N, C-alpha and C positions, 0 to 999 in steps of 0.2 A: 724654794725660792725657784723662782722659775726664770729664764735667762732672761726676760723682756721687764720683770724687777725693777725696779731703781733700787743701788745700794743706799739702803736705809742709814749710811752714816754721813752721805754727800750731800751740804748742804743746797737745800732749795733755794733758788732764787727766782724773783717776779718782778717781772717789767710793764709797763703802761708804756703804748703806742699810741700817738698821736696824731692822723693826717688828716691833710686838710687840702681843700683839693680847687676854691676856688681867687686862687692864687690869680691877679692880672696883670701883675706893676712891672712882671720877669725877676724879682728879691726872691734870695733861697731864705727861706727863713729855718734857721734848724738849733735847737735846744734840748741842752741833755741835761736834767737835771738826779735827785737823788730817787732811784728806782721809775726813771722816763724819760723816753726820747721821743720827742714832736718834729717835725717834718710836713715844711708847706705849709701852707691856706694862707689866705690876705694877710695884712698888719691885723686886723679887729681880732678874724679866725684865731691866729696864732693866739695873740694873749688871752685871747677865753681860753683857749688849751693851755697856758703857758700856771691863767690862775687855776685852774682846773685844777694841774698838777698837784700844784702847788700847795690848796688847798684838801685837797684828798690827801697828802701826808701829814698834813699839819692833822687831820681827823685819827691816824695813823698814830699818828705818835700822842694824841691824846688819850688815845684808847690804851695805848703801851703796847700797839701791833708793829709785825712788816707786815706788810706786805703781802711775801709766804706763805704768812699767818691765816690771812684774810682768806673766806669763804667767798668764794660769786656772787652769794645773795646776801652779805656781809656788803664786800666790794658793789655793787649795784643802790643797792641803799646809801652807802658812804655818796656816790656820785650823784644821786639824786638830790641829796639836802646838801651838796654843795654848788651846784644847778642850781635847786632853788636859789641858794645862800646869794648865788652873782646875777641872778635874773636874768638865766641863759632862757628859760624856754618864751619872754616876752621879746628880749631883745633890750632890756634895760636893766639896768646899776639898781638894783633896790636899795 
């Protein structure tokens, strides 16, 4: 085993990080939840980030998976499903 290899007995951790840069009202918005941290954004943007993070976790729970066990490709697909379900692509909820 190389010195740079992680200890196989150490549990993996993963988190989602959401950053919003469109804030114009001097409010500092921070939300922490199960495996995610969201920072910044307008009220609307922060709300979308919250809803997305929560629904991603719900989908992972439904699949019986943890974020640490999810491949980047599967996570991308889940995020796209969530974005489509909340209407994030056209700015309106479905």
